[in-house]
TIRO-2110 file (N, C-alpha, C; in Angstrom, 1 decimal):
// TIRO-2110
0.8, -1.2, 0.0, N, 1, A
0.0, 0.0, 0.0, CA, 1, A
0.9, 1.3, 0.0, C, 1, A
1.7, 1.4, 1.0, N, 2, A
2.5, 2.6, 1.1, CA, 2, A
3.6, 2.6, 0.1, C, 2, A
4.2, 1.5, -0.3, N, 3, A
5.2, 1.4, -1.3, CA, 3, A
4.6, 1.9, -2.7, C, 3, A
3.3, 1.5, -2.9, N, 4, A
2.7, 1.9, -4.1, CA, 4, A
2.5, 3.4, -4.3, C, 4, A
2.5, 4.1, -3.1, N, 5, A
2.5, 5.6, -3.1, CA, 5, A
3.8, 6.2, -3.2, C, 5, A
4.9, 5.4, -3.3, N, 6, A
6.2, 5.9, -3.5, CA, 6, A
7.1, 6.0, -2.2, C, 6, A
6.6, 5.5, -1.1, N, 7, A
7.3, 5.5, 0.2, CA, 7, A
8.2, 4.2, 0.2, C, 7, A
9.5, 4.4, 0.5, N, 8, A
10.4, 3.3, 0.6, CA, 8, A
10.3, 2.6, 2.0, C, 8, A
10.7, 1.4, 2.1, N, 9, A
10.6, 0.6, 3.3, CA, 9, A
11.3, 1.3, 4.5, C, 9, A
12.4, 1.9, 4.2, N, 10, A
13.2, 2.6, 5.3, CA, 10, A
12.5, 3.8, 5.9, C, 10, A
11.5, 4.3, 5.2, N, 11, A
10.7, 5.4, 5.8, CA, 11, A
9.4, 5.0, 6.5, C, 11, A
9.1, 3.8, 6.4, N, 12, A
7.8, 3.3, 7.0, CA, 12, A
8.1, 2.6, 8.3, C, 12, A
7.4, 3.0, 9.4, N, 13, A
7.7, 2.5, 10.7, CA, 13, A
6.4, 2.1, 11.4, C, 13, A
6.5, 1.2, 12.4, N, 14, A
5.4, 0.9, 13.2, CA, 14, A
4.2, 0.2, 12.4, C, 14, A
4.6, -0.5, 11.4, N, 15, A
3.5, -1.1, 10.5, CA, 15, A
2.9, -2.2, 11.3, C, 15, A
1.6, -2.1, 11.6, N, 16, A
0.9, -3.1, 12.3, CA, 16, A
-0.5, -3.3, 11.7, C, 16, A
-1.0, -4.5, 11.7, N, 17, A
-2.3, -4.8, 11.2, CA, 17, A
-3.1, -5.4, 12.3, C, 17, A
-4.3, -5.0, 12.5, N, 18, A
-5.3, -5.5, 13.5, CA, 18, A
-6.6, -5.6, 12.7, C, 18, A
-7.0, -6.8, 12.4, N, 19, A
-8.2, -7.0, 11.6, CA, 19, A
-8.0, -6.3, 10.2, C, 19, A
-9.0, -5.5, 9.9, N, 20, A
-8.9, -4.8, 8.6, CA, 20, A
-8.1, -3.5, 8.6, C, 20, A
-7.7, -3.1, 9.8, N, 21, A
-7.0, -1.8, 10.0, CA, 21, A
-5.5, -2.0, 10.1, C, 21, A
-4.8, -1.2, 9.3, N, 22, A
-3.3, -1.1, 9.3, CA, 22, A
-2.9, 0.2, 9.8, C, 22, A
-2.0, 0.2, 10.8, N, 23, A
-1.4, 1.4, 11.4, CA, 23, A
0.0, 1.6, 10.9, C, 23, A
0.4, 2.8, 10.7, N, 24, A
1.8, 3.1, 10.2, CA, 24, A
2.2, 4.5, 10.6, C, 24, A
3.5, 4.7, 10.5, N, 25, A
4.1, 6.0, 10.7, CA, 25, A
5.1, 6.2, 9.5, C, 25, A
5.1, 7.3, 8.8, N, 26, A
6.0, 7.5, 7.7, CA, 26, A
6.9, 8.7, 8.1, C, 26, A
8.2, 8.4, 8.0, N, 27, A
9.3, 9.4, 8.3, CA, 27, A
9.5, 10.2, 7.1, C, 27, A
9.1, 11.5, 7.1, N, 28, A
9.2, 12.4, 6.0, CA, 28, A
10.3, 13.5, 6.3, C, 28, A
11.2, 13.2, 7.2, N, 29, A
12.3, 14.1, 7.5, CA, 29, A
13.2, 14.2, 6.4, C, 29, A
13.6, 15.4, 6.0, N, 30, A
14.5, 15.7, 4.9, CA, 30, A
15.2, 17.0, 5.1, C, 30, A
16.5, 17.1, 4.9, N, 31, A
17.2, 18.4, 5.0, CA, 31, A
16.9, 19.1, 6.3, C, 31, A
16.9, 18.4, 7.4, N, 32, A
16.8, 19.1, 8.7, CA, 32, A
15.3, 19.2, 9.2, C, 32, A
14.4, 18.8, 8.3, N, 33, A
13.0, 18.8, 8.7, CA, 33, A
12.6, 17.8, 9.8, C, 33, A
11.4, 17.9, 10.3, N, 34, A
11.0, 17.1, 11.4, CA, 34, A
9.6, 16.4, 11.1, C, 34, A
9.1, 16.5, 10.0, N, 35, A
7.8, 16.1, 9.6, CA, 35, A
7.7, 14.5, 9.5, C, 35, A
6.6, 14.0, 10.1, N, 36, A
6.2, 12.6, 9.9, CA, 36, A
4.7, 12.5, 9.8, C, 36, A
4.2, 11.4, 9.4, N, 37, A
2.8, 11.1, 9.3, CA, 37, A
2.4, 9.9, 10.1, C, 37, A
1.4, 10.0, 10.9, N, 38, A
0.9, 8.9, 11.8, CA, 38, A
-0.5, 8.6, 11.2, C, 38, A
-0.6, 7.3, 10.7, N, 39, A
-1.9, 7.0, 10.0, CA, 39, A
-2.5, 5.7, 10.2, C, 39, A
-3.7, 5.5, 9.8, N, 40, A
-4.4, 4.2, 9.7, CA, 40, A
-5.1, 4.1, 8.4, C, 40, A
-5.2, 2.9, 7.9, N, 41, A
-5.9, 2.6, 6.7, CA, 41, A
-6.7, 1.3, 6.9, C, 41, A
-7.9, 1.3, 6.3, N, 42, A
-8.8, 0.1, 6.4, CA, 42, A
-9.2, -0.4, 5.1, C, 42, A
-8.6, 0.0, 4.0, N, 43, A
-9.0, -0.5, 2.7, CA, 43, A
-9.8, 0.5, 2.0, C, 43, A
-10.7, 1.2, 2.7, N, 44, A
-11.6, 2.1, 2.1, CA, 44, A
-11.2, 3.6, 2.5, C, 44, A
-10.7, 3.7, 3.7, N, 45, A
-10.4, 5.0, 4.3, CA, 45, A
-9.0, 5.0, 4.8, C, 45, A
-8.3, 6.1, 4.5, N, 46, A
-7.0, 6.3, 5.1, CA, 46, A
-7.0, 7.6, 5.8, C, 46, A
-6.6, 7.6, 7.0, N, 47, A
-6.5, 8.9, 7.8, CA, 47, A
-5.1, 9.1, 8.3, C, 47, A
-4.6, 10.3, 8.1, N, 48, A
-3.2, 10.6, 8.6, CA, 48, A
-3.3, 11.9, 9.4, C, 48, A
-2.4, 12.0, 10.3, N, 49, A
-2.1, 13.3, 11.1, CA, 49, A
-0.7, 13.6, 11.0, C, 49, A
-0.4, 14.8, 10.9, N, 50, A
1.0, 15.2, 10.9, CA, 50, A
1.6, 15.0, 12.3, C, 50, A
2.9, 14.6, 12.4, N, 51, A
3.5, 14.5, 13.6, CA, 51, A
4.9, 15.1, 13.5, C, 51, A
5.6, 15.2, 14.6, N, 52, A
7.0, 15.8, 14.6, CA, 52, A
7.9, 14.8, 15.2, C, 52, A
9.1, 14.7, 14.6, N, 53, A
10.1, 13.8, 15.1, CA, 53, A
11.4, 14.6, 15.3, C, 53, A
12.3, 14.1, 16.1, N, 54, A
13.6, 14.8, 16.2, CA, 54, A
14.3, 15.0, 14.9, C, 54, A
14.9, 16.1, 14.6, N, 55, A
15.5, 16.4, 13.3, CA, 55, A
16.7, 15.5, 13.0, C, 55, A
17.4, 15.0, 14.1, N, 56, A
18.6, 14.2, 13.9, CA, 56, A
18.5, 12.9, 14.6, C, 56, A
19.3, 12.0, 14.2, N, 57, A
19.3, 10.6, 14.8, CA, 57, A
18.4, 9.7, 14.1, C, 57, A
18.4, 8.5, 14.6, N, 58, A
17.5, 7.4, 14.1, CA, 58, A
16.1, 7.7, 14.4, C, 58, A
15.2, 7.4, 13.4, N, 59, A
13.8, 7.6, 13.6, CA, 59, A
13.3, 6.5, 14.6, C, 59, A
12.5, 7.0, 15.6, N, 60, A
12.0, 6.1, 16.6, CA, 60, A
10.6, 6.6, 16.9, C, 60, A
9.6, 5.7, 16.7, N, 61, A
8.2, 6.1, 16.9, CA, 61, A
7.9, 6.5, 18.3, C, 61, A
8.7, 6.0, 19.3, N, 62, A
8.6, 6.4, 20.7, CA, 62, A
8.9, 7.9, 20.9, C, 62, A
9.6, 8.5, 20.0, N, 63, A
10.1, 9.9, 20.2, CA, 63, A
9.3, 10.9, 19.3, C, 63, A
8.2, 10.5, 18.7, N, 64, A
7.5, 11.4, 17.9, CA, 64, A
6.4, 12.1, 18.8, C, 64, A
6.1, 13.3, 18.3, N, 65, A
5.1, 14.1, 19.1, CA, 65, A
3.8, 14.3, 18.2, C, 65, A
2.7, 13.9, 18.7, N, 66, A
1.4, 14.0, 18.0, CA, 66, A
0.7, 15.2, 18.6, C, 66, A
-0.2, 15.7, 17.8, N, 67, A
-1.1, 16.8, 18.3, CA, 67, A
-2.0, 16.3, 19.4, C, 67, A
-2.2, 17.0, 20.4, N, 68, A
-3.1, 16.6, 21.5, CA, 68, A
-4.5, 17.1, 21.3, C, 68, A
END
């Protein structure tokens, strides 16, 4: 699904499936940016929210900040 949209495996994190729902986080950090996407997809509907990750270092979903 995400590969078909052009995201490479190294940028996809936390990929989990529960029934028909798939959860994922996409690391979109580039050139010092901090953007990531936290999302779910169920085959018919995909929902994503912007999130923020540390600009440097290894991407870790435990260190991302979501809107409250």
